[in-house]
Residue, then its C-alpha position, 0 to 999 in steps of 0.5 A: m337616503p338616510k345618513g347614519e348618525l355617528l354612533l359611539r358604539m353599536k353591537l348587534t347580537f343574533l339571539g335567534t336565527g331560525t324560522s317559526v318552528g326553529v331548528p332542529v324541527i320537532g320530529c325531523k331527523c335530517e342532516v341539519c336537524c341532527s347536526p352537532d354544529k351549534r351554528n345549525h341550531r336556530l332559536r326563533p328570530s330575535v336580535l339585541l341591538e346595543i346603542n351607547n349602553n342602551n339595549i334595544l330588543i327587536d321582537t320578543s321571540t317565543d324562545f326569549r327566556q332561553q335567549a336571555l339566559l344564554y346571552d346574559i341579557n340583564r336589561i331591556d330599554a326598548i322593544l321594536f316589533t317587526h310584526a305580530h306573528a307568534d314567533h316574533i311576539f310570544g316572549l313578551d310576557e318575559m318583560r315582567i322580570y325586567n320591569y322588576l329589575q329596572g323599576g319602570t315600564i318598557p316602551c314598545y314600537g311597531n306599526r299600527l297593525t302590529i300594536n293593535r294586534l299586540r293589544e288584542i293578543f295580550r289583552y290581559i296586559f293592557t286591562a290589568s290594574p295599575d298596581s298589578t305585579g303579574v303582568p308586564k309594564i309596557t307602553t305602546h307607540i305607533i310608528e308612522e315615520k322615523f323617530k329618535l330613540f336614545g338620541q339615535e334616529i330609527y328609520p322604519i323600513e316598510v316591506y311585504h310579508g306576503d300581502s301584509k305590510i310589516l317593518g324592518y329597521r335601519v339604525g345608522s349604517l345597519a339594517y334588519i329585515t326579517d320575514c319578507s317576500r318583497i321590498e318596494e323601490d322606496s324602501l330599497l332607497l332607504l337601504q343604500g349605503l349600509n355597512i351591515f344588512v340583515l335579511g330574512t331568507l327562508r329556504y331554496k324553494p320559493h315561498p309565498t311569504h318569505l324570500s328564497l335564497s335566490q330572491a334574497l341574493e337579488v335583493v342584496a345585489r340591489v342594496h350594495s351593503r358592505r356585509t350581508y347576513l342572512t337570517h330566519l333560516s330553515h333546516d334547508f341550510e347547513y351552515t358550512k355547506v351553504s357558507r362555501e357557496l355564498p358570494p363574497g360579503i354574504h354570510l349565514a347568521y347564527d345564534g350568538l353571532e355578534l356584529v359591531s358597527e361604528 
């Protein structure tokens, strides 16, 4: 089990807590999609992790430009990718402005499959001439074990998204796992002793590639985190109603929610 290193300060901001189609869903007139409660409005999934004045983005959501403007994100120091599905990567081109603002490249991390797919999908980035100003300047790094970023150890947590192996991440006493349908025993061991656990939970009914609410609660019971926040939420979940039904210590995340951990 990893022991979290002492952090001067760590803050997690939920930039998007929705599914691949977001909430409201286009064309849907259900109670949640029509809700005036902003906690029921969910952009595509991404979070910002601030560690000792460094900004680490986890996934480049399809909605990243909107998220950056909403939450005044003026610097990106590194990107951790969970996997290469569209809702988690299609904001990558927005990194161009950060290259300009920061005057340098941005390192991106993921497993081998994710990095290979990024290089295929965004081929124009990696085949552009070095002096091109119209594409993001990024470097890619394949993760095969724990590594250090800005002096802090990052633990990749392998989970299953259907039949695909993707990554969640543990940093200190905080862990973030989004699209997930199964977590094996060795990964569960890496999730013990958390203060904050973020877990993807799609809907009430079972799904072939995502945890349902009942399945997510079973995982949470085995992790024993002090606080748990459910994310990657569909329009099944009305914030106030579901919040009242959840066990103590378990919460629905919402866009703009900030969590601080030491």
